[in-house]
N, C-alpha and C positions, 0 to 999 in steps of 0.2 A: 250163579248160586245166590240163593236168598237164604233168609232165616239167620239168626243170631245164636249164640252160645247160652246156656243157662248158667248165669253167674251172678252173685250180688253186684250191686252198683258200687258198693264201697271199694274204694281204691287203697291198696296197700301202700305204704310209705316206700319209696325207692331205697333199695337196700344197695350200699356200696359195692358189695360183692355177691355175686350169685354163683353157686357152685355149677360147674358145667357138666356134672353127673345127673343132674335134673333133666327132664325131658322138657323140651320147648314146643309150644303149640301155638299156632296163629289164630287170633280172634278177630275176623273182620268185623267192621261196623258200617252202617249205610253211609257214612262219611268216612271215605277212607282214611283220612289222617286221624280219625277217633279210633282206629283199630289199635289192638293191643296184643302183647304176647305175654303167654301164661307159662310159668315153670312149675312143674308138678314131679312128684316122686312115685314112679309106677310101681316101687317096691313095696309100700305099706300104706296103712289108712292114717298113721299118725300125722299130726301137723308139723311140718319142719319149720313153720315160720311163727313169729309173733304177730297176732293180728291178722290171721290169713284170710284170703278169699276163697270162699267155696266154689267149687267148679265141678259141673257134672261131666264125667269121661265115660267112655266104653272100654271094658276090660274084659279078658278072657274069662269064661265061665264054664267049666266042664268042656262040652264039646261045642258049646256057642259062647255068646257074649251077652253082658248085661250092663246096664247104666249103673254108676257108683258115684257117690259124692265123695270128692276129696278136698284137701285145701292146697291152694297155690298161691304163688306171688305172680301178680299181674303187672307189666311195666308198659308205659307208652312206648311207640316206636322209638322215639328220640332217644329214651333211656335204654331200650333193649338193643339197639343196633350195635353200640360196644360191646355189650355181652356176647352177642351172636357172633361178631367178627373175630373175637378172641377165641371163642370156642372151636371156631373153623380148624385151628391149628393145635387144639389142646388134645394130646392122646387119650386123655381120662373122660372126655366128653362124651354125652350120651349121642348115640347115632341121630337121634331126631334133632338135638341141639346143633350137632354138626351140620346137618342138611340144611337147617334153617340159616345157619351161619353161612353156608355157601351161597344161598338165595340173597342173604343180606349183602354180601360182598359184590355180587354181580348186581343187585339193584344200586348200590353205589357207583359202580362203573358205568352203568347206563346214565345216571344223573350226571356223572362228570363228563360224559360225551354229548351232553345237550340234549340227550333223547327224551324230552319231556313234552308231551302235548295237552293243551288245555281242552276241557270237556265238560259235561254235565252228569250229575247222579240221576237215578231215575226220579228222585224228587225234584230235580231241576236245579240244585245247587252247585256252585263251582267246585271243581275237583281236577287235579293234574293226574294224568296217567303216564305211565312208562311207554314210550313209543316214538317213532314207528321201530319195532323190531326187527332185526335183519335175520337170516337164516341162523347165523352163529348164536344169536341171542335166543332163538327159539329152541334150538338144540340144547343149549345150556339148560333153559327152563325145564324141558322134558327130561333132561338127564337128572336134575335134583328132584322132579316129581316122581321118577321111577326109583330113586334110592331112599324115598321118605319112608321111613317105618311106620307101623300103625299109631305109635306113641305121638308122632308128629301131627297127626290129624284125627285125634281121639275124641275131640268135643262132638257129639252127635248134632246133626240138624234137626231143628224143631218140629213138631208135629207129632200127631198120634200115628199110630200103626207101627210097623216094623222099624227097628233101629237102622238109620242110614248116616253114613259119615261123609264128609265132603271129599270129592274126588280130588287127588293131590294136584293134577295140573292146573285146574281152574284156582284151586286154593294158592299155590305158588304165583300164578299171575295176578291174583288180587292182592297178594303181598308186594309185588314189585309196584303195583299202582299205589299202594299205601305208603310206602316209602317215597315214590315220585311225588305224591300230594303233601308229605311231611316236610321234605327238606327245603323248598322254596319258602316256606311260611316261618320266617325268623324275624326277630326284632329289627334285623339291619334291612328288611325289605323296605324300600321307600315308600312312603304314605300308605303303609300298610292297613290302618284302620279304615275299616268299611270298604276297602278294596278288593274286588273280586280277583282270585287267585293270589293274593297276598296276605289278606287278613286271615288269622286261623279260625274266625267265627264264620259260620256258613253264610253265603250270600246267594240268594235265589235270582236266577237270570231267566224269566219267562219267554223273552224274546229270541232266545238263542237256541232253540230246540233243533231248528233244521240245520243250522251250522254245526251243533255238536253232534247231529245224527252222521253229517259227511265225514267230520274229523273221527268219529268212532269207527265208522265203517273203513275207513283207510288204515286206521291203526290196527284193527282186528283183522284186515284182510288177509287171507292165506295166499295171496299171489302178488307179484310185481310184474311191471312190464319194461321192455327193452325195445330199442329200435334196431332193425337190420337193413342197412342200406343195400339198394339193389341198383346197380348203373346199368344193367342191360337195356333199358328202355331210354339212355341217355339220348338226347336230341330227337325224341319222337316227334315233339312239337316243335313248328317252326316260331319264328319270333312274333307273328302276330296273333298266335294263339290257336290256329287251325291245325288240325291233323292231317293226314293224308286221306282219310276217309270222309273228310268235310266235318268231323267232330269239332268240338269246342274244347279249348284247352282253359277256359276261363281266364283267359288273359295271362296265363303263366306259360313261360318257356320252359318245358319240363326237362330237368337235368338228372331225373332219377327218380327213385321212389324210396320211402322209409315203410318197411314192413313191421307191424307190431307183433311182438312176441311175448307170451305170458309164461312166468316161471313160478313154480310152486316154490312157496316158503318152507313147506313141510319137508319136501324132498327136493332140493336144488337141482337134481338130475333130470327132474321133469319140465320140459320146455315144448311149448307148442304155438304154433302161428294162431293169431287172434282169429283169422279165417276159419281154421279147423276148429277152434273151440265153439265159436258159435254156430258151427254146423253140428255141434253136440258129439263130437268124436271123443272126447276126453271127459265126459260128465262123472265117470265112475272115478278116475285118477284124481280130478280135481275138486270134485264136489258140485253141488247145486248152485252155490253162491259166486263160483268163480267169474262168470260173466258179468255180474253186478260189480265184483270187486275190480275187475280189469277196467270196466267202463270208468269206474271212480278214480282208478289210478291214472288213467289218461286224462281225465278232466284236472286232477291235481298237478300233472305234468304240464298241461297247457298253461297253468298260470306262471310257471318257470320259462316256457318257450312258446309264445302266442301262436305261432303257426299250426301247433296241434290242436288249436279249436276246431279247425276244418275236420279233424277225425271225431270229435264229440258231436259234430252235426250229421255223422254218417249213421245209418241202422247199424252197420257193422264196423266198428273202429279198426280196420284191418291194414289198409294201404294209404299213405299220404304221398301225393304226387309232390315233388320238390322242385322249386325254381332254382336257378343257378346261384343267386344270392342265398337261399336257404340252405343249399348245399355247402356253400362257402361258410355260411354262419355255423353249421355242424362241425365245419373243420376247426373251429376257434372257440370263442367264449361259450356258444349254446351247448356245446359237448360238455364242457366243465360244469356248467350249472345244472345241466340234467343229471350228470353223474352224482353231483351232490345231492339232487333230490332222490337218489336211488334208481335213476333211469339210465342205463348203460347205452351206448351207441357203438354198433358193431359195423366195420368196414369190411368190404369184400376180401377174401383171402388173397386174391391175386393182384391186389392194389399195391402198387410200386410206389416206395416213398424215398428210394435212393436216387433222386435226380440231384446232382451237384454241379456246381460251377467252380472253375479254377481259371486264375489269370495266366494265359499261355504267352510265352515270349518266343517269337519265331523269327529267324533269320530272313533277310531277302532273298528272293529266289536266285540261284545261281552261286550261293555262297559256298566257301570250301566245306567239305564234309568232314574233314578230320581235325578241324580247329586251327590249321596252320593258317597264318595270315589272316586270322579272324579280325584283329583289331587294325589291320593295315587298310581294311574297307573302310569307307566313309559312309557306307549306307548304314540308315536307322533301321532299327528291328521293329517289326509289328508286335503290338501289345494289345490283346484282346481277350474277351471272355471265351471260354470254351466250355459247353454244357455237356455233362455225359450221364448216361444212365446205367447204373450198375458198374461203373468204371470204364464204360465203352463211350468213347465220344460221339455226340450226335453229329449228322451231316448238316451242311448248311441248310439244305431243305428242311430238315427237322427242327432246326432251330428257328427258321422263318416260320414255320407252322406254330410252334410254341409262341413265337413273339407276337403272331396274330390272335392267339386264344385270349378269350376274357373269361375264362373258366376255371374253377379250381381243381377240375379233373380233366386229363386229355388223354386221348388215345394215342399211344405211341408205340410202336413194333409189336402191335397185336396185344398189348396190355394197358390197362389203365394206370395212369400215371398221377399221383398226387403232386400238385405244383405250388410251390411257394411264390406268392406274388412277386417277391423280391428277385427269384431266378427270372420269371417273365421279363421284368424290367433289363435286367442283364442281357437277355436274348434280343431285346429290341435294341439296345444300345450295347452292342457288341465290341465296337471299337474303343480302346482306352488311349490311343495315341501312339506315338512312336518313342522309343528308347534308344540313346546312344550305347555303343557297344560295351562301356564299361558299366552303366547303369543295369543293362541286361545280364551282365556276368554276376553282379551282385545279387540280382533278384534269383539267378539261377543258383547260386552257391547256398544261399540262405534258404531257399525255397518259400520265400515270401517277398511281398511288395506292399507299399502302402499306398492305398487309393481312397482318396477323399477322406483322410484321416483314420482309415481302418486297415489294418494289417490282414491281408487275405493270402492264400496259397498261390504260389507261382510255379508254373511248370514249364521248364525249357523244352524246345523240340528242335529236331534237325541238327544243325551244325553247332549250336549253341550246348544242346545236351552232349553232343560228343566232346566238346571242349570241356564241359564242366566233368565229364567222366573221366577225362585224361588228367585233369587237375586233381582229382580226389583218389583216383585208383592207386596212387603210390607209384614208385619207381624201383626198377632193379638196378643193381649196381652196374656202372658203366665200365667200359675198358678203359684202362689207363691211355692217355694220348702219346703220340710219337714224341720224342724229345724230352719226356719228362723224367728227370734223374731222381725218382723217389720212388719208394712203394707204398702206395696208398693202403690204409685201412679200410676194412669193408664198409664202415659207415661214412668214410670219406669218398669213396667211390659212388655211394648212394647219393651223398651230398652233390657230387659232381654231376650225376645224372639229374638230379632235380634242377639244379642251376641251369644245365644245359636245356632241359625241357622249357623252363620258364622264359629264357632269354630267346630261344628258338621261334616261340609263340608270340613274340613281340611284348612279352610281360616282364616285370621286374621281379626280384625276390630279396627277401632278407634272411641271410643265414645267421641265426642267432645261437650258434653253439656256444657252450661255455669255453671261457678262456682256456687256452692250452689244448684245444682239440684239433688245431691244424687248419683254421680258416685260411690262413695266407696260402698254404700249399694247395687247398682245394681250388682256390681262385687262381692261382698260376697255372694249374691243370686246365681249368676252364678256358683261359686264354689260348693255350695251346690247342684245345679241342675245336674252339671256334674257327681258329686258322684264319683270321680276317687281316686285310692289308692295313686296315686303320689301327692305330696303337690304342692301348688300354690306359686310361687315366686312373690313377689310384691317388685319392684325397685323404691324407691321415694326419694325426698330430704329429708335430715336429720331431718328437722323441722316438718315432717309429720310421722314420725315414731310412735310417741306417739298417734297420732290422729287415725292411722291405727289400733294399737294395742287396743285403747278404742272402736273403731266401731265393730270390730270383736267379742270382748268380750260381747259388747251389743247386736249386732244382730244375732250373731251365738255362742251362749253359750255353752261351751263344746268342741268347735273345737279348736284344738292345735294352738297356735301361738307362733312363735319365732323369736327373732331379731337376725339377723346374722351382728352384728355390734360390733365394739369395739375389745379389745385385746383378750377376752374371746370367741369370736365367734366360733361356732361349727355346723356342719351339721349331726353329728352321732345321731343315734336312732331316725331320724324322722319318725313320724307316721301320715303321710297325713297333713292336715291341711294348715297353712300358714307359710311361711318364710318371714320375713321382712328385707329389706337390703337398703342400701343408694347407690346412683350412685357412690360415692366416692369408698366406699367399693367393690361394683360390679367391678369397673374398676381394682381394685388392685387384686382381688380374682376371676377374671373370670375362671382361669382355674379350680379351686376348684368347683365353681358354675357349670361348664360344665359338670363335672363329675357326677353330680346328675340327677336322671330322674326327670323332672317337668311334672306335669299333664297340668300346663298352666303358663305363665310368663306374668305379668302386668307391664308395665311401667307407673307409675302415673307422672303426670307433664311433659308429654313425649317431651315437647319443649325443655327439657333438653339434648335431642339426636337430635336436628334439624339440626345440622351439620354433615353429614354422614362422613366426614373425621376425626372427633374429636376421640380421644382415647376412649372416654365413648362410643360413637355410635359403634365403631368396637367392644368393648368388649361385648356389649349387643348382638352382632349378632352370637357371638360364644357360646352362651348358647342354646343347642337344646330344642325344645318343640313342641308338636302337635298343640298348640293353643297360640295365641300371642293377647294381647290386649292392646291397647295404650289408655291412658286417658289424655285428655287435654282441656283446654277451649279455647286454640288458636292455632289450628292446622296450621295456617299459621300467623306469627308475621311480616316477612319482605318480603319473596318472595316465589314463588312456590316451590323452591327447598326444602324449609322445609317440605311442604307437601310431596313431593316425598320421603324424609328421613323417614317419619312415615309410610307411606304405603308401603315402600320397606321392612321395618323391619316387619310390620304386615303380609304382604303378598308378599314375595320376588319375583322380577321379574315383577309385575303387570304392573309397569309403565315403564318397560325397562330400559336401562341404563340411568344415569343421563344426559348425554351429549346429547342422542337422545330426551329425555324427554324435556329438554331445547329447542332444536331446533325445536320440532314438536309442543310442547304446550306452554311451560312456555314464551317465549319471545313474540309470538303473543298475548297471553292473557295479560301479564303485561303491554304490550305497547298499548293495546286497539286497536290493528289494525285489529283483525279479529273476529268478532261476533260468527262465525261458530267454531271457536277454543275455545271459552268459552263453547258453547253447546257440542262440542266433549268431552271435559275434564270433564265436569260435568257429562255425561252419564258414562264416565269410572270410575269416584271417588265415585259417590254417592252410590253405593251399599256397599262400605267400609268403609263409613264414616257417622257416625250418629250425626247430629248436631241439637241441640235444643237449644232455647232462653228462657230466662224468660218472654220476651214479646210475645211469640208465644201463639196463643188462646189455652187455655185449659190446659197450662203447669202448671202454678203455680197460679191459680186465688187468692189464699190466701195471697200471698205476698203484704205487705203494700205499699203504693205510695213511688217513689223515685223522689226527686227533685235536679235537677243539677243547679248550679249557678257559672257563672265566674265572678270574683271579680277582677276588673281592679284596679292595684296599681301603684301610682306614683314612680318614682325613687327618692331618695334623692339625695341632690346636690352631695354628695361624690359618689354614684353610677352612676350619670350621667357623671360626670367628667372621672371616670375610665372607663366607657363604650365607651366613645368617644375617649378616648387615646388608647384604645386597638384596637378599629375598625381602626383608623389612621394608627398606626404602623403595625398592621397585613397585611391591605391591600397592603401597599407598599411591603411587603416581598411576598405577594401572587402573586402580579402582575409581579414579575420578576421570578417566579418559574415556573415549568413544572412537569407534570407526578406524580409520588408517592410522590415526595416532596411537590409538591402544595396541594395534597389531604391531606397529612398530616397536613399542616398547616391549611387548611380550618377547619378540624375536631378540631384541637387545639383552634382555634379562636371561634368556636361555644361552645365548652365546657367552654372556659373562660367567654364568654358573659352570658351564663346560671348562672354561679357561682356568678358573679357580680350582676345579677338580684336577686340572693338570699340574699346574704350578702357580702359586701367588705371583711370582715374578712375571709370568706371562700376562696375568690380568694386569698387574700394577705397571706393566712396559718397563721394567727395571732392566739395566744393562747387565752383563755377566762378564766375569773375568776367571781365568783359570784358577786365581787364588781362591776363589770362593765356591770351589767344587763341592768341598765336604758340606758346607753350608747349603748349596743348591739341593742336594740330596736330602738333607734333614727336613727341609721345608715342605717336601712333597712325598707322599706315601707311595705315589707311582714311580717316581724317580728312583727312590730307595728299592722298590721291587725290581725294578729293570736292571739295577746294578747286580742284585741277587741272580737274577736269570742269566744275564750276560756272563757273571763269573763262571757260572756252571756249566753253560754250553761251550764257552771259549777253552775251558780247562779239557774238554773232550774234543777239541780241535773242530768244533761246528761254526756255522756261519748263520747269521740272522738278519732279517729285514725288519725294520722299526718303521710303522706308518704313523703318521699323525695328520690330521686336518689343517694345523697351524703351523705356517713356515717359522713362526717366530718360537714355537715349541721345538721344531726340528733343530733350529739354531741353538737353543739351549741345551737340547740332548747332545747335539753334536760337540759343542764346546765342553761339556761335561766329561764326554768320553775321551776326548783328546787330551784334557788334563789328567785323566787317569792312564795315560799312553796306550789306549786302545785305538788301534787303525780303524778309521772310519771315514765314509764320504757322505755328503749331503746332496740329495737330488730333489730339485724343487723346480717349479715352473720357469724360474729365471735361468735355469742351467742352460748354457749354449749347447747345441745340438751334438758337436764335436766332443764337448767335455762329457755329455752323458754316455756317448758310446764308450769313451775311455773309462769312465766310472763302471759301466758294465762289464767291460772286460776286465777289469782289477778285480772285481767282486768275483766273476765267474772263475778267474784263477787262482783264487784264495789269497791275494795280497792284501785285500781288504775284506775282514771276516764280518764287518758290521756295515750295512748300508741303511741310512736314514733317509725316508722318503715323504714327500708331501703326498696325501692320499689322491687328491685330483690330478697333480701332475705326473705321478709315476704309477697310477693305480691300473694302467692299461697297456698292452702291448709289449711289454718287455719280458725277456726270457731270462730268469734268474734261479735256475733250477740248482745253483749251489747251495741255496738256503735250505736248512733243514727245520728252521724255526721261522715262524712270521709272528711279530708282536703288534698288536693294534693298541697304541699308547692310549688313545681316546675312541670313542663310538661315533660314527657316521650314522645319519637318520635313516638310510636305506641300507638293509642287509645286503642287497645285491652288489652294492658299490664294494662293500667290504670283501664280498666273495671275490670279485675281480681283483682286488688288490692281492688277496690270499693266492689267486691263481698265478702270480708272477712266479711263485715257487711250485705251486702243485699243478704240474702240467706235463704233457708228454716230454719225455727226456729226464724225468725226475726219477731218480733210482734209490733214494732214501725216504724213510718215513718221515711225513711233515707233521710238526706240532704247531698249532695255532694257539696264541696266548691273547686273551682280551682283558684288559686291566679296567676294572669297573669300581668306582669309590662307593662305598657302602652308605646306605641311607640317603643317597642324593637323587637328583633328577636322572643321573647315568643310570642308577639301579631301576627306576621306573621305566625309562626308555628300553633297557635291556629286556624287560618283560614284554613291551610292545613289539619289539624287534622280532622276538621269538614267535609271536603270532603272526606278524607281518611275513615272515620268511615262508610259512606254510602257504600264504596266498600268493606267492610271488610268480608261480607258475601261471596264474590265471589273471590276477589283478593285483596292482599293488596300489593302496590308497595313498592319499597326498601325504607328504613327509612333514617337516618341520612346520610348514606354513598351516597345516590342520590344527596345530596346538594353540594357534592364535584365535581360533575360535572357542577355546573351552571358556566357561564361565569362570568368575573370579575365584569361586568356591573350588571348582575343578582344578583351576591353574595353581591354587595354592596348595592343595594336595599333592599336586605333581611334584612341586618344587621345594616344599619344606623339608628341612633337614630331619631325618628320623634318626636319633641316636639308639644305638643298640641297648638292651636293658643290661 
């Protein structure tokens, strides 16, 4: 379009507000950035502005139109753009102004996408233009032009003769260019003065006409090109470049061809091959300039990907023969670069892209197919890559062909297959080595293996897959064995079946049921079911020897049972049955026990060997046996290394070395960094650990309810003064210490504060006498509250267990209760085995209504169902340990509701620890973070906040 509007040169001052009801009209200028927008009132002749600009517009007159002079406000594009954008959403805006608002908004979006191209005006001056425009841009431009009312292009073209108005579509296109030429020219443009395309003043560029013509042609082109790959000619040429008919391949080994396609920007549904376009088959649809525009598009694409220069040399740029290297290039960065330049690359529809590789673990030929005896074989397992197409494994011959291929696309099973070079390398080096059975099982269960530091999919086949399926399929309840004088519950029969499966496969297992769910009777039933001539060795804490002997005599009458404990212990003349020993005896007599043939070894309360480096754990590993069973209610007390210690004893090597287990599983899981690590570890561990809780549906529906209550207890004045003094003095020392010394001081502080919360006499290591009973209660809020609780429950003929982690506190409580004439016994780690059993009998018979117990010594194994109340005088750092202690009363055989009382001093470290334990309890099923030791890593500020006494308002 040429010509300018008839208007005075005077510029109206910029108005802060322009009414959107006025009609906007675009006034193009020879230099696009000098264009303006005029706002005029189509309703009247009166000037709506002060200092108006006169404007000639065309208005209806009778049945025709006529030129009229009116007043208008003209704004530069920079000033007009905000007015137009606001009018786009103004319901009162004139339709012409709303249309130009839509054009302005789209022009800004084009600029924001970086669609700006440099060029020249007809006079040879620098100017930016909007482009290249994609089909969506062109469609939007045409939609705005179609909606533009006459008032939006009412300024007539200059010249004599009939009145002519600008066509809306070219006028909107000129508006987009004017916005594009305005936006980059700001004071912020570097070195703008005198610089083309930066300075607002016109810059003439006489030597850039040819360059500008090509840019303009590409920008105004009505077509774009794409490449369609044809692999039907793959391998037509041999390696020296001569084809079968003696022709020349110009030194190329042809791997296929790229066919040029031409697309209409005006109508994206119009697509034609370049050969057909040059043959004149689409002149009507594409227009006379289509061939020129397509040739220029190919030339521009060649700047992005040089092999396309060969197309530019052809009379008809229709087909490009591709070498293997060029085809491979199109698989990677070349396709991305061409796509960014607007040239799409289309692959054949039948090209398969689902070639995959998995690491396959395969047993040696002749292995058992049902998994039985799998670990009795010393054969190593094959570990190799297996490639598959669409999930169907390739044959050895197909993998050999793939290994020999040096091409990005190969022919497999009558289809073209896109090949990742990494897969070719795996086909060439298929063998990954050999695995021992335990490592192979670990890979089978997790579905992954680590190869050269990378975690890859691992697939078991053959007997290994059968074994995995047996381990993960679950079990049905077993039939009770002959000789068992007990009725097992359904969940106990399932536990029996699971243990029988694991031990028959040569594997061990950890039965991690809650305390009180009958692990002992389940193991007795397992012994009877296995029916081995060799005896079963049970290793347990000393306090449980009597319980095991009573349970065996009760549930397996006639089965021999012997204690290997005390000075008269002996293993001579064993006749099957059970041998019971303690961890201490086992540690000292490991060599003797290792000489005996055992049918099974059972570690009860197996958390006693959670430290794999302890002498007890090392001694237990020296006792050979074909079947190992660990019993514990808390497989993880503090960290996942304890779980490793248990399972590495039951199934040696399953979790690998401790160091690699910590690196691959434990750290990520304990830190909560990797949800996939939790899933992977669960898949590996779950088949070897059976975990049931009392709260699980259908486990023990007949158990009575359990009520848990936290009792906040105020500190006495003496306790508060001691507490604050210890915090003040200890923090001064901690803040000036580092490393191991600092950690030791933190642990010492925490222990001291917990003792003060229990009783000042415990911290001060004072003696106690019956005469001081009243004084003892007055000095400790907890002891006073304990008196109230016991007075209430004893008046109702109740019984109670009182747990404390400090033997000193247990003695204080016992002396205090004896002085009050309350029958009480004290059970701690130093209590002889025979005396422990007498204490349990007295409590269960009701002769002693109160039993005071040290948490670690009496928190496991005992049956104390007489108790209807459990009192935790102080808090342990691990909720699982407290739950075990509670389970002395809340277990099978309990008929009365159980009330659990936790005494917590207000505002102290106990209060904060209680909050932490509540969160930790929720995680106990999967992971338990480190306990008290973790608090040593707190900063000084965090530690001070934890231990500082917070007095109630």
